C-alpha positions as CSV (number, residue, x, y, z in Angstrom):
1,M,-25.6,11.1,-37.6
2,T,-29.1,10.5,-36.2
3,Q,-32.0,12.7,-37.0
4,S,-32.2,13.9,-33.4
5,K,-28.6,14.9,-33.3
6,V,-29.0,16.9,-36.5
7,A,-32.0,18.7,-34.9
8,D,-29.9,19.6,-31.9
9,M,-27.1,21.2,-33.9
10,P,-27.0,25.1,-33.7
11,K,-27.8,27.0,-36.9
12,V,-24.9,29.3,-38.1
13,L,-26.2,32.2,-40.0
14,N,-24.1,33.3,-42.9
15,E,-22.6,36.8,-43.1
16,V,-25.4,38.3,-45.1
17,E,-28.1,36.8,-42.8
18,S,-26.1,37.8,-39.6
19,K,-25.7,41.4,-40.8
20,A,-29.3,41.8,-41.8
21,M,-30.5,40.6,-38.4
22,L,-28.1,43.0,-36.6
23,K,-28.9,45.9,-38.9
24,A,-32.6,45.5,-38.2
25,A,-31.7,45.9,-34.5
26,G,-30.0,49.2,-35.2
27,I,-26.4,47.9,-34.9
28,P,-24.1,49.5,-37.5
29,V,-22.8,47.1,-40.1
30,V,-21.3,47.4,-43.5
31,D,-23.9,46.9,-46.2
32,T,-23.3,43.3,-47.5
33,R,-25.2,41.5,-50.4
34,F,-25.3,37.9,-51.6
35,A,-24.2,37.0,-55.1
36,R,-24.9,33.5,-56.5
37,N,-22.5,33.9,-59.4
38,M,-19.9,36.2,-61.1
39,K,-22.5,38.2,-63.0
40,E,-24.4,39.0,-59.8
41,A,-21.2,39.9,-58.0
42,V,-20.3,42.4,-60.7
43,A,-23.8,43.9,-60.7
44,I,-23.8,44.3,-56.9
45,S,-20.2,45.8,-57.0
46,K,-21.4,48.5,-59.4
47,E,-24.4,49.2,-57.2
48,L,-22.5,49.5,-54.0
49,G,-19.6,51.3,-55.5
50,F,-15.9,50.4,-55.7
51,P,-13.6,49.4,-54.0
52,V,-15.4,46.2,-52.8
53,A,-14.5,43.0,-51.0
54,L,-15.6,39.5,-52.0
55,K,-15.9,36.6,-49.5
56,V,-16.8,33.0,-50.3
57,M,-20.1,31.8,-48.8
58,S,-20.1,28.2,-47.7
59,A,-21.0,26.6,-44.4
60,E,-18.2,24.0,-45.1
61,V,-15.4,26.6,-45.6
62,V,-14.3,27.3,-42.1
63,H,-11.1,29.4,-42.7
64,K,-12.0,31.6,-45.6
65,S,-8.8,33.6,-45.7
66,D,-6.5,30.6,-45.5
67,A,-8.3,29.0,-48.4
68,G,-8.1,32.1,-50.6
69,G,-11.8,32.8,-50.1
70,V,-11.4,36.5,-49.3
71,K,-10.5,39.2,-51.9
72,L,-10.1,42.8,-50.8
73,R,-9.8,46.3,-52.4
74,L,-11.2,45.3,-55.8
75,E,-11.3,48.6,-57.8
76,N,-13.2,47.7,-61.0
77,V,-15.3,45.1,-62.9
78,S,-12.2,43.4,-64.3
79,Q,-10.7,42.9,-60.8
80,V,-14.0,41.6,-59.5
81,E,-14.2,39.0,-62.3
82,K,-10.6,37.9,-61.9
83,A,-10.9,37.7,-58.1
84,Y,-14.2,35.7,-58.3
85,S,-12.6,33.1,-60.6
86,A,-9.4,32.9,-58.5
87,M,-11.4,32.5,-55.3
88,M,-13.5,29.7,-56.6
89,A,-10.5,27.8,-57.9
90,S,-8.5,28.3,-54.7
91,V,-11.3,27.2,-52.4
92,K,-12.0,24.1,-54.4
93,V,-8.4,23.0,-53.9
94,V,-8.5,23.4,-50.2
95,Y,-12.1,22.2,-49.7
96,P,-12.8,20.0,-52.8
97,K,-16.1,18.6,-51.5
98,A,-17.5,21.9,-50.1
99,K,-20.8,23.2,-51.4
100,I,-20.2,26.8,-52.3
101,D,-23.4,29.0,-52.3
102,G,-21.8,32.1,-53.8
103,V,-20.1,35.1,-52.4
104,S,-20.8,38.1,-50.2
105,V,-20.1,41.5,-51.7
106,Q,-19.5,44.6,-49.6
107,R,-18.0,48.0,-50.1
108,M,-14.6,48.3,-48.5
109,A,-14.9,50.2,-45.2
110,R,-12.4,53.0,-44.4
111,P,-9.7,51.7,-42.0
112,G,-10.1,52.3,-38.3
113,V,-8.9,50.8,-35.0
114,E,-10.1,47.1,-35.0
115,V,-12.1,46.0,-32.0
116,I,-14.3,43.0,-31.3
117,V,-17.7,42.7,-29.6
118,G,-18.8,39.1,-28.9
119,M,-21.3,37.1,-26.9
120,S,-21.4,33.5,-25.7
121,K,-23.6,31.6,-23.3
122,D,-22.2,30.4,-20.0
123,P,-23.9,27.4,-18.5
124,Q,-24.2,29.1,-15.1
125,F,-24.4,32.8,-15.9
126,G,-26.1,32.9,-19.2
127,P,-25.2,35.4,-22.0
128,V,-21.7,37.0,-21.4
129,L,-20.5,39.9,-23.5
130,M,-16.9,40.4,-24.5
131,F,-15.0,43.5,-25.7
132,G,-11.4,43.8,-26.8
133,L,-9.0,44.7,-29.6
134,G,-10.1,42.9,-32.8
135,G,-8.7,41.3,-35.9
136,I,-5.9,38.9,-35.3
137,L,-5.0,40.7,-32.0
138,V,-7.9,39.1,-30.1
139,E,-6.2,35.7,-30.7
140,L,-2.7,36.9,-30.2
141,L,-3.1,39.1,-27.1
142,K,-6.4,37.8,-25.6
143,D,-6.8,41.3,-24.2
144,V,-10.5,41.3,-23.5
145,A,-13.1,42.3,-20.9
146,F,-16.3,40.5,-20.0
147,R,-19.7,41.4,-18.5
148,I,-22.8,39.4,-17.8
149,V,-25.8,40.6,-19.9
150,P,-27.6,43.0,-19.4
151,V,-24.8,45.6,-19.9
152,A,-25.6,49.2,-19.0
153,K,-23.7,52.2,-20.4
154,F,-21.4,52.5,-17.3
155,D,-20.6,48.8,-17.7
156,A,-19.7,49.4,-21.3
157,A,-17.5,52.3,-20.4
158,E,-15.6,50.2,-17.8
159,M,-15.1,47.3,-20.3
160,I,-13.5,49.7,-22.8
161,R,-11.2,51.1,-20.2
162,E,-10.2,47.7,-18.7
163,I,-8.3,46.3,-21.6
164,K,-4.6,46.9,-21.8
165,G,-4.9,48.2,-25.3
166,F,-7.2,51.1,-24.3
167,P,-4.5,53.6,-25.3
168,M,-5.0,52.5,-28.9
169,L,-8.5,53.9,-28.7
170,T,-7.4,57.3,-27.3
171,G,-5.0,58.5,-29.9
172,F,-1.8,56.4,-29.4
173,R,1.3,58.1,-30.8
174,G,-0.6,60.8,-32.7
175,S,-3.3,58.6,-34.2
176,E,-6.9,59.9,-34.1
177,P,-8.8,59.1,-31.0
178,C,-11.8,56.8,-31.4
179,D,-15.4,57.7,-30.6
180,L,-15.7,56.1,-27.2
181,G,-19.3,57.1,-26.9
182,A,-20.1,55.2,-30.1
183,L,-18.3,52.1,-28.8
184,E,-20.2,52.3,-25.5
185,K,-23.5,52.6,-27.5
186,L,-22.5,49.6,-29.7
187,I,-21.8,47.4,-26.6
188,V,-25.1,48.4,-25.0
189,S,-27.0,47.8,-28.3
190,V,-25.5,44.3,-28.6
191,S,-26.5,43.6,-25.0
192,N,-30.1,44.7,-25.8
193,F,-30.1,42.6,-29.0
194,V,-29.1,39.5,-27.0
195,E,-31.8,40.1,-24.4
196,K,-34.4,40.5,-27.1
197,H,-33.2,37.4,-29.0
198,P,-32.7,34.5,-26.5
199,E,-32.4,32.2,-29.4
200,V,-29.0,33.6,-30.2
201,K,-26.3,31.3,-28.8
202,E,-23.2,33.0,-30.0
203,L,-22.4,36.3,-31.7
204,D,-19.2,37.9,-33.0
205,L,-18.6,41.3,-34.5
206,N,-14.9,41.1,-35.6
207,P,-13.6,43.3,-36.7
208,V,-15.5,46.4,-35.8
209,F,-13.8,49.6,-37.1
210,A,-13.7,52.3,-34.6
211,Y,-13.4,55.9,-35.9
212,K,-13.2,59.4,-34.5
213,D,-16.9,59.8,-35.6
214,G,-18.6,56.4,-35.1
215,V,-18.1,52.6,-35.5
216,T,-19.1,50.0,-38.1
217,A,-19.0,46.2,-38.0
218,V,-17.1,44.9,-41.0
219,D,-17.7,41.2,-40.3
220,A,-20.4,39.5,-38.3
221,R,-21.4,36.0,-37.2
222,V,-24.6,34.9,-35.4
223,V,-25.3,31.3,-34.2
224,L,-28.8,30.4,-33.2
225,E,-29.9,27.7,-30.8
226,S,-31.2,24.6,-32.5
């Protein structure tokens, strides 16, 4: 690959970098720290409080879960140590040449309704915001709504109500209704963030857990223009 082509490649921020950038903009994210080794992973787990989740950090490991690079609901130091060792061994089998930087450590968030908020740049219209049901459902159902940035509060309200899965957010079959106001605020905050940071090429918050009393992004990915 030529030097010019390398320079043209977008920069993908890791999970810790992405969340730090978003948190600074007032977007609610789960506190996530970087650990270079098992000892640091244990220390951070104690500091954050159990249960925690570990995720491998490597630009070359594309599908972390499929490679065994995600360990959830770790309840104590022993489980963190075993999970770290198992994760490293598993990832090396699937990605033998990958450079592994370490792991991210975050406290497990309480479960909620999973939604996604994302942004990509259209060649004609510029930044376009997306909202829909999150997790694996976004790939399975493709039940999403789009708006061109900037997105106002009434736009966000419409996006939420456009998706076919909207009943999931209003207390489907006796479940707790989600805080729609917090979801609207999140969408507008992401729109404002994108406007203030034109260097952002892509953005994904998936999943975002929606609760009856707020929202929080569990996973985040930010891609910058070269």
